[in-house]
C-alpha positions as CSV (number, residue, x, y, z in Angstrom):
1,X,22.3,19.1,16.7
2,X,19.2,21.0,15.5
3,X,19.2,21.3,11.7
4,X,16.8,23.3,9.8
5,X,16.0,21.2,6.4
6,X,14.6,23.4,3.7
7,X,12.5,21.5,1.1
8,X,10.8,22.5,-2.4
9,X,7.6,21.0,-3.5
10,X,8.5,21.1,-7.0
11,X,11.9,19.8,-7.6
12,X,14.4,19.5,-4.7
13,X,13.5,18.3,-1.1
14,X,16.7,18.7,0.8
15,X,19.9,21.0,0.2
16,X,21.9,19.6,-2.5
17,X,25.6,19.1,-2.5
18,X,27.1,22.6,-2.6
19,X,30.6,22.9,-4.4
20,X,31.0,26.8,-4.5
21,X,34.2,28.6,-5.7
22,X,34.0,32.3,-5.6
23,X,36.9,35.1,-5.5
24,X,37.6,36.2,-1.8
25,X,38.1,39.8,-1.9
26,X,38.9,40.3,1.8
27,X,40.4,38.3,4.4
28,X,37.0,37.9,6.2
29,X,35.7,35.9,3.4
30,X,38.2,33.1,3.5
31,X,36.6,31.4,6.6
32,X,33.8,30.7,4.6
33,X,35.4,28.9,2.0
34,X,35.5,25.7,3.8
35,X,31.8,26.0,4.4
36,X,31.1,26.6,0.8
37,X,33.1,23.4,-0.4
38,X,32.0,20.7,2.0
39,X,28.7,18.6,1.6
40,X,25.7,20.5,3.1
41,X,22.7,18.3,4.2
42,X,21.3,20.9,6.7
43,X,22.0,24.3,7.8
44,X,22.7,25.7,11.3
45,X,20.8,28.7,12.2
46,X,24.2,30.1,13.6
47,X,26.1,29.6,10.1
48,X,23.3,31.3,8.1
49,X,23.4,34.1,10.6
50,X,27.6,34.2,9.9
51,X,26.8,34.0,6.2
52,X,24.5,36.9,6.2
53,X,26.5,39.1,8.5
54,X,29.3,39.5,6.1
55,X,30.6,43.2,6.4
56,X,30.7,44.1,2.6
57,X,29.6,42.6,-0.8
58,X,31.4,42.6,-3.9
59,X,29.9,44.6,-6.9
60,X,30.3,43.8,-10.6
61,X,30.3,45.8,-13.6
62,X,28.7,44.4,-16.9
63,X,32.0,44.2,-18.8
64,X,33.9,41.6,-16.6
65,X,33.4,39.2,-14.1
66,X,35.9,40.7,-12.1
67,X,34.5,42.6,-9.0
68,X,35.2,46.4,-8.6
69,X,37.5,47.7,-6.0
70,X,34.6,49.3,-4.0
71,X,32.4,47.4,-2.2
72,X,28.9,47.8,-0.5
73,X,27.9,47.3,2.9
74,X,25.8,44.6,3.7
75,X,22.3,45.7,4.7
76,X,20.9,44.7,8.2
77,X,17.7,43.1,6.7
78,X,20.1,40.0,5.7
79,X,20.5,39.4,9.6
80,X,16.8,38.6,10.1
81,X,15.8,35.3,11.4
82,X,14.5,32.7,8.7
83,X,10.8,32.2,10.1
84,X,9.5,29.7,7.5
85,X,6.5,29.4,9.6
86,X,5.7,32.9,9.0
87,X,6.6,33.1,5.4
88,X,4.4,30.2,4.7
89,X,1.3,31.7,6.4
90,X,1.5,35.1,5.1
91,X,2.1,33.7,1.5
92,X,-1.1,31.3,1.7
93,X,-3.1,34.4,2.8
94,X,-2.0,36.9,0.4
95,X,-2.2,34.5,-2.5
96,X,-5.8,34.4,-1.8
97,X,-6.2,38.1,-2.6
98,X,-5.7,37.4,-6.3
99,X,-8.6,35.5,-6.6
100,X,-11.7,36.9,-8.2
101,X,-15.1,36.3,-6.9
102,X,-17.2,33.8,-8.9
103,X,-20.1,31.8,-8.3
104,X,-23.0,29.3,-9.8
105,X,-26.6,29.9,-10.9
106,X,-28.5,30.2,-7.9
107,X,-31.2,27.6,-9.2
108,X,-28.8,25.2,-11.1
109,X,-29.6,21.7,-10.1
110,X,-32.8,22.6,-8.4
111,X,-35.4,23.1,-11.5
112,X,-37.1,19.7,-11.1
113,X,-40.7,18.9,-10.3
114,X,-39.1,16.1,-7.9
115,X,-40.6,14.8,-4.6
116,X,-39.4,12.1,-2.3
117,X,-41.2,8.7,-2.3
118,X,-40.7,8.5,1.6
119,X,-40.4,5.1,3.2
120,X,-41.7,1.8,2.3
121,X,-40.7,1.4,-1.4
122,X,-37.2,0.0,-0.7
123,X,-35.5,2.9,-2.2
124,X,-33.5,6.0,-0.8
125,X,-35.5,8.8,0.6
126,X,-34.1,11.5,-1.8
127,X,-36.6,13.5,-4.1
128,X,-37.2,11.9,-7.5
129,X,-38.4,13.2,-10.5
130,X,-42.3,12.8,-11.2
131,X,-44.1,11.5,-14.1
132,X,-43.7,8.5,-16.1
133,X,-42.9,7.2,-19.8
134,X,-39.3,8.6,-19.8
135,X,-36.0,7.8,-18.4
136,X,-35.9,10.8,-16.5
137,X,-38.8,9.7,-14.4
138,X,-38.2,8.2,-11.1
139,X,-34.5,9.5,-11.1
140,X,-33.0,11.0,-8.1
141,X,-32.9,15.0,-8.1
142,X,-31.6,18.1,-6.3
143,X,-28.8,16.2,-4.5
144,X,-25.0,16.8,-5.0
145,X,-24.4,13.0,-5.6
146,X,-27.3,13.0,-8.1
147,X,-27.0,13.3,-12.0
148,X,-28.3,16.8,-12.8
149,X,-28.0,17.9,-9.2
150,X,-26.6,20.9,-7.6
151,X,-23.1,20.9,-6.3
152,X,-22.4,21.0,-2.7
153,X,-22.2,24.2,-1.0
154,X,-22.8,26.3,-4.3
155,X,-20.3,29.1,-4.8
156,X,-21.6,32.6,-4.2
157,X,-19.9,35.9,-5.0
158,X,-20.6,37.1,-1.3
159,X,-18.2,34.4,-0.1
160,X,-14.9,35.6,2.0
161,X,-12.6,35.3,-1.0
162,X,-10.0,37.6,0.3
163,X,-7.6,37.5,3.8
164,X,-6.2,40.4,5.5
165,X,-3.0,39.8,7.3
166,X,-1.3,41.5,10.3
167,X,1.3,44.3,8.8
168,X,3.8,43.2,11.3
169,X,3.7,39.6,10.1
170,X,4.0,40.6,6.6
171,X,7.0,42.7,7.3
172,X,8.8,39.8,9.2
173,X,8.0,37.5,6.2
174,X,9.6,39.9,3.8
175,X,12.6,40.4,5.8
176,X,13.0,36.6,6.1
177,X,12.5,36.2,2.6
178,X,15.2,38.8,1.5
179,X,17.8,37.4,4.0
180,X,17.4,33.9,2.6
181,X,18.4,35.2,-1.0
182,X,21.9,35.6,0.3
183,X,22.1,32.0,1.4
184,X,23.6,29.8,-1.5
185,X,22.3,26.4,-0.2
186,X,18.8,27.8,0.3
187,X,18.8,29.2,-3.2
188,X,19.9,25.9,-4.8
189,X,17.3,23.9,-2.9
190,X,14.7,25.9,-4.8
191,X,16.2,24.6,-7.8
192,X,18.1,27.5,-9.3
193,X,21.4,26.6,-11.1
194,X,24.2,28.8,-9.6
195,X,27.2,26.7,-9.6
196,X,28.9,29.1,-11.8
197,X,27.7,32.4,-10.4
198,X,30.6,34.4,-9.1
199,X,28.9,35.5,-5.7
200,X,25.6,35.6,-3.8
201,X,24.1,37.9,-3.6
202,X,25.0,39.1,-7.1
203,X,25.2,43.0,-7.2
204,X,25.8,45.2,-10.4
205,X,26.8,48.6,-10.5
206,X,24.4,49.3,-13.3
207,X,22.5,47.4,-16.1
208,X,22.5,49.4,-19.0
209,X,21.0,46.7,-21.5
210,X,18.1,48.0,-23.3
211,X,17.3,44.7,-25.4
212,X,16.6,41.1,-24.1
213,X,19.5,39.7,-26.5
214,X,22.0,42.0,-24.4
215,X,20.7,40.9,-21.0
216,X,20.9,37.4,-21.8
217,X,24.6,37.7,-22.9
218,X,25.1,39.6,-19.5
219,X,23.4,36.7,-17.6
220,X,25.3,34.1,-19.4
221,X,28.6,35.8,-18.7
222,X,27.9,35.6,-15.1
223,X,27.1,31.9,-15.1
224,X,23.3,32.0,-15.2
225,X,23.0,30.3,-18.7
226,X,21.9,27.1,-17.2
227,X,19.4,28.8,-15.0
228,X,17.9,30.6,-18.0
229,X,17.7,27.2,-19.9
230,X,16.0,25.3,-17.0
231,X,13.2,27.7,-17.1
232,X,12.7,27.6,-21.0
233,X,12.8,23.9,-21.1
234,X,10.2,23.6,-18.2
235,X,7.4,25.3,-20.1
236,X,4.4,22.9,-20.3
237,X,0.6,22.7,-20.6
238,X,-1.0,23.1,-17.4
239,X,-2.9,19.8,-16.3
240,X,-6.5,20.6,-15.4
241,X,-9.2,22.9,-16.3
242,X,-7.0,26.0,-15.8
243,X,-5.7,25.2,-19.4
244,X,-8.9,26.7,-20.6
245,X,-9.1,29.6,-18.2
246,X,-6.2,31.9,-19.5
247,X,-3.4,30.0,-17.6
248,X,-2.6,27.5,-20.2
249,X,1.0,27.3,-19.5
250,X,3.2,26.6,-16.3
251,X,7.0,27.5,-16.0
252,X,9.4,27.6,-13.3
253,X,10.6,30.7,-11.7
254,X,13.9,32.2,-12.8
255,X,16.1,34.9,-11.5
256,X,14.4,38.0,-10.0
257,X,15.8,41.4,-10.9
258,X,15.2,44.1,-8.0
259,X,16.1,47.7,-9.2
260,X,15.6,51.1,-8.0
261,X,12.8,53.4,-9.1
262,X,14.7,55.4,-11.6
263,X,16.3,52.3,-13.2
264,X,12.8,50.9,-13.9
265,X,12.3,51.6,-17.6
266,X,15.6,50.0,-19.0
267,X,15.4,47.0,-16.8
268,X,11.8,46.0,-17.2
269,X,12.1,46.4,-21.0
270,X,15.4,44.5,-21.4
271,X,14.3,41.2,-19.4
272,X,10.6,41.1,-19.6
273,X,10.6,38.7,-22.4
274,X,12.9,36.3,-20.8
275,X,10.9,33.0,-19.6
276,X,10.7,32.7,-15.7
277,X,12.2,36.0,-15.0
278,X,10.6,38.9,-13.1
279,X,11.3,42.2,-11.9
280,X,10.6,44.1,-8.8
281,X,11.1,47.8,-7.5
282,X,13.0,47.7,-4.1
283,X,10.6,50.2,-2.6
284,X,7.3,47.8,-3.6
285,X,8.8,44.3,-2.8
286,X,6.4,41.5,-2.9
287,X,6.5,38.3,-0.7
288,X,4.9,36.3,-3.7
289,X,7.9,37.0,-5.9
290,X,10.5,36.8,-3.4
291,X,9.3,33.3,-2.1
292,X,7.1,31.7,-4.7
293,X,4.9,29.0,-3.3
294,X,6.0,29.8,0.2
295,X,9.4,28.6,-0.3
296,X,12.6,31.1,0.5
297,X,15.5,31.3,-1.4
298,X,15.1,32.6,-4.9
299,X,17.8,33.8,-6.9
300,X,18.1,37.5,-6.8
301,X,20.0,40.1,-9.0
302,X,20.3,43.4,-7.2
303,X,21.4,46.8,-8.6
304,X,23.7,48.8,-6.4
305,X,21.3,51.6,-6.0
306,X,18.6,49.0,-4.8
307,X,20.9,46.9,-2.5
308,X,21.8,50.4,-0.9
309,X,18.3,51.3,-0.3
310,X,17.4,48.2,1.7
311,X,18.2,49.8,4.9
312,X,16.0,52.9,4.2
313,X,13.2,50.6,3.1
314,X,13.1,48.7,6.3
315,X,13.6,51.6,8.6
316,X,12.2,54.8,7.4
317,X,9.5,53.5,5.1
318,X,8.4,51.0,7.3
319,X,7.8,53.2,10.4
320,X,7.8,51.7,13.7
321,X,9.2,48.3,12.4
322,X,12.1,46.6,14.1
323,X,13.6,43.2,13.0
324,X,12.3,39.8,14.6
325,X,14.7,38.6,17.3
326,X,15.8,35.0,16.8
327,X,14.7,32.6,19.7
328,X,18.2,31.2,20.0
329,X,21.2,33.3,19.0
330,X,23.0,30.0,18.5
331,X,21.0,27.0,17.3
332,X,24.0,24.6,17.5
333,X,22.8,22.8,20.4
334,X,25.6,20.0,20.3
335,X,28.3,22.8,20.7
336,X,26.2,24.3,23.7
337,X,25.7,20.9,25.4
338,X,29.5,20.1,25.1
339,X,30.6,23.5,26.1
340,X,32.8,23.5,29.4
341,X,30.2,26.0,31.1
342,X,27.4,23.4,31.0
343,X,29.5,20.3,31.5
344,X,30.7,21.5,34.8
345,X,27.2,22.0,36.0
346,X,26.1,18.4,34.8
347,X,26.3,15.4,37.1
348,X,28.8,12.7,36.2
349,X,27.6,9.8,34.2
350,X,26.6,6.8,36.3
351,X,28.7,3.6,35.8
352,X,27.4,0.0,36.1
353,X,24.0,0.7,36.1
354,X,21.3,-2.2,35.5
355,X,18.4,-0.5,33.8
356,X,16.9,-3.6,32.8
357,X,17.0,-5.7,36.2
358,X,13.3,-5.1,37.0
359,X,12.0,-5.5,33.6
360,X,9.4,-8.5,33.5
361,X,10.8,-11.2,31.2
362,X,8.7,-13.5,29.1
363,X,9.2,-17.1,30.3
364,X,8.1,-18.3,26.9
365,X,10.9,-16.8,25.5
366,X,13.3,-16.6,28.4
367,X,14.5,-19.9,29.6
368,X,15.8,-18.6,33.0
369,X,12.5,-16.9,33.8
370,X,10.8,-20.2,33.0
371,X,13.0,-22.3,35.2
372,X,12.2,-20.0,38.1
373,X,8.5,-20.6,37.5
374,X,8.7,-24.4,36.7
375,X,11.7,-26.1,37.8
376,X,10.4,-29.4,36.1
377,X,10.9,-27.8,32.5
378,X,14.1,-29.3,31.8
379,X,13.1,-33.0,32.5
380,X,9.8,-32.3,30.8
381,X,11.8,-31.2,27.6
382,X,14.1,-34.2,27.7
383,X,11.1,-36.6,28.1
384,X,9.5,-35.0,25.2
385,X,12.7,-35.5,23.2
386,X,12.8,-39.4,24.4
387,X,8.9,-39.7,23.4
388,X,9.5,-38.4,20.0
389,X,12.5,-40.6,19.3
390,X,10.3,-43.5,20.5
391,X,7.6,-42.4,18.3
392,X,10.0,-42.4,15.2
393,X,11.2,-46.0,16.0
394,X,7.7,-47.6,16.3
395,X,6.7,-45.7,12.9
396,X,9.8,-47.1,11.2
397,X,9.0,-50.6,12.5
398,X,5.3,-50.4,11.3
399,X,6.6,-49.4,7.9
400,X,8.9,-52.4,7.8
401,X,5.9,-54.8,8.7
402,X,3.9,-53.2,6.0
403,X,6.5,-53.5,3.4
404,X,7.0,-57.3,4.2
405,X,3.1,-58.0,4.1
406,X,3.2,-56.0,0.8
407,X,6.0,-58.3,-0.6
408,X,4.0,-61.7,0.8
409,X,0.9,-60.4,-0.6
410,X,2.5,-59.9,-4.1
411,X,4.1,-63.4,-4.0
412,X,0.6,-65.2,-2.9
413,X,-1.0,-63.3,-5.8
414,X,1.4,-64.3,-8.2
415,X,0.8,-68.0,-7.2
416,X,-3.0,-67.5,-7.5
417,X,-2.6,-66.1,-11.1
418,X,-0.3,-68.9,-12.1
419,X,-2.6,-71.7,-10.8
420,X,-5.5,-70.0,-12.7
421,X,-3.5,-69.8,-15.9
422,X,-2.8,-73.5,-15.7
423,X,-6.5,-74.4,-14.8
424,X,-7.6,-72.5,-18.0
425,X,-5.2,-74.1,-20.5
426,X,-7.3,-75.3,-23.6
427,X,-5.6,-78.7,-23.9
428,X,-7.0,-80.0,-20.6
429,X,-10.3,-80.3,-19.5
430,X,-11.5,-77.7,-17.1
431,X,-12.6,-78.9,-13.7
432,X,-15.9,-77.8,-12.5
433,X,-15.7,-75.0,-9.8
434,X,-18.6,-76.4,-7.9
435,X,-19.1,-79.9,-6.5
436,X,-22.2,-82.3,-6.5
437,X,-24.1,-83.0,-3.1
438,X,-22.6,-86.4,-2.8
439,X,-19.0,-85.2,-3.5
440,X,-19.4,-82.3,-1.0
441,X,-20.6,-84.9,1.6
442,X,-17.9,-87.1,1.1
443,X,-15.3,-84.6,1.4
444,X,-16.6,-82.7,4.4
445,X,-17.9,-85.2,6.9
446,X,-19.0,-82.4,9.3
447,X,-22.7,-83.1,8.8
448,X,-24.6,-84.7,11.6
449,X,-26.4,-88.1,11.4
450,X,-29.8,-86.6,12.0
451,X,-29.2,-84.4,8.9
452,X,-28.4,-87.4,6.8
453,X,-31.6,-89.3,8.2
454,X,-33.7,-86.5,7.1
455,X,-32.1,-86.2,3.6
456,X,-32.9,-89.8,3.1
457,X,-36.4,-89.7,4.2
458,X,-36.9,-86.7,1.7
459,X,-35.6,-88.8,-1.1
460,X,-37.8,-91.6,-0.3
461,X,-41.0,-89.4,0.2
462,X,-40.1,-87.8,-3.1
463,X,-39.8,-91.2,-5.0
464,X,-43.4,-92.4,-3.3
465,X,-45.0,-89.2,-4.3
466,X,-43.8,-89.9,-7.7
467,X,-45.1,-93.3,-8.0
468,X,-48.5,-92.2,-6.4
469,X,-49.0,-89.6,-9.0
470,X,-48.4,-92.3,-11.9
471,X,-51.0,-94.8,-10.0
472,X,-53.6,-92.0,-9.8
473,X,-53.2,-91.1,-13.4
474,X,-53.9,-94.6,-14.6
475,X,-56.8,-95.3,-12.2
476,X,-58.4,-91.9,-13.2
477,X,-58.3,-93.1,-16.7
478,X,-60.2,-96.3,-15.8
479,X,-62.6,-94.7,-13.4
480,X,-63.7,-91.9,-15.5
481,X,-66.0,-94.0,-17.4
482,X,-67.8,-95.0,-14.1
483,X,-70.6,-93.2,-12.3
484,X,-71.2,-90.4,-9.9
485,X,-70.3,-92.6,-6.8
486,X,-66.8,-93.1,-7.9
487,X,-66.5,-89.2,-8.0
488,X,-67.2,-89.2,-4.3
489,X,-64.0,-91.4,-3.6
490,X,-62.0,-89.1,-5.7
491,X,-62.9,-86.0,-3.5
492,X,-61.8,-88.0,-0.4
493,X,-58.5,-89.0,-1.7
494,X,-57.6,-85.4,-3.0
495,X,-57.0,-83.8,0.4
496,X,-54.6,-86.7,1.5
497,X,-52.5,-86.4,-1.6
498,X,-52.3,-82.2,-0.9
499,X,-51.1,-82.8,2.4
500,X,-48.3,-85.1,1.5
501,X,-47.4,-82.6,-1.2
502,X,-47.0,-79.7,1.2
503,X,-44.8,-81.7,3.6
504,X,-42.6,-82.7,0.7
505,X,-42.2,-79.2,-0.5
506,X,-41.4,-77.9,3.2
507,X,-38.7,-80.9,3.4
508,X,-37.3,-79.7,0.0
509,X,-37.0,-76.0,1.0
510,X,-35.2,-77.0,4.4
511,X,-32.8,-79.2,2.4
512,X,-32.2,-76.4,-0.2
513,X,-31.2,-73.8,2.7
514,X,-28.9,-76.2,4.5
515,X,-27.2,-76.7,1.2
516,X,-26.8,-73.0,0.6
517,X,-25.5,-72.5,4.2
518,X,-23.0,-75.0,3.8
519,X,-21.7,-73.8,0.4
520,X,-21.5,-70.2,1.7
521,X,-19.3,-71.4,4.6
522,X,-17.2,-73.7,2.9
């Protein structure tokens, strides 16, 4: 089913819930009561067409909300198709025609003595201000990205500010905007509060109110009080620079009064001071007022004379114009497809069709596809499970071993610490932690016989050397008094003594090494 959704940039993005109650004057209006009262999230074009092709419209007097017995025929313009694309295109182009040409000074941002430094100085090649000694020197100039530079594409008064629009396009857009004013969901989608209004379109026989106060009372009587308050409360200061360019305030659009030429003076003077409200002459209707912002569905109040003049405006005044034809007379595709005429031609529905049979399956996700490619997959999965379980058991066994070893280590450590505590008691004598050579040799009988003999020889030689030294000392004292002949004997005896000393030292060093090795190993 094709729906046309009507959105508003300002407040409402979709048609809100419509709960509409109005008086049915004729039997033809009764069939539309159900359409008004149900929830509307979209609009069928066929229903909109039916809405706008009501044969007659009620006319109200100023005194009471009861309609007059005499009614007005619905003009043909309300049957025009709602072409949003045309309305938006024409609106955007016509809005350009309000602009006033303006531009900037031609030399702005270009009045510098600047020149590029070119390449080789590790800076951009944009022109830079010449000179030195000031901050401005060597600063970039001329470019739109530079401080005190010109703007990009400077505005000129000879720019193409205005747009010309095809005449037929403008007429199609105007007809669509007028037709949309008779559709309550579209009016509500623009944000207008018309829940208490007796009928849309609202047509008055005459408007004799000459003062604003009287006209406000008239609108409140016909359920448009909330709409006037909405516009009044929406007045705010514009954001941006426009607030200092004679457009300081922004306000929402309210009802639009369309009158005939001879009713202009009274109508305009009465409602021109009401916030958000505008007036239009039926012979000079403007798309910018009927569809503000390019959004169709403005709340319009008609006078009887202006409403009757619509046919004349779109036929006689717009010479050669014919209303646009809708692409589809019935846009309800669901009802068209399900109709008997179309279902007869269509082939019956195919049953038991396997559409995904030839689809390629992913073997990494589909087990059956993997089994076709690799029959060994199931056994491999089982083997992996077994391997995982065995690894778990092995890990648990190692953990138990580590726990037992920790416990044994703690016990051994306690015993060692207890032994140390007993050994270091102050009452008892502390045994030396080291052993003498004889005790070590007695305890450990692993020393060879050759090593024992060498140790004995070293001891004996040491004793002999000590005795020789003592004898030499005595002889030296006695012989010191003798002559030079005896000095020569001393010189001969000295090298023999030195050789004995060297041998003794070498043997002692060997013995010390053996001792160290022994103590390190034991």
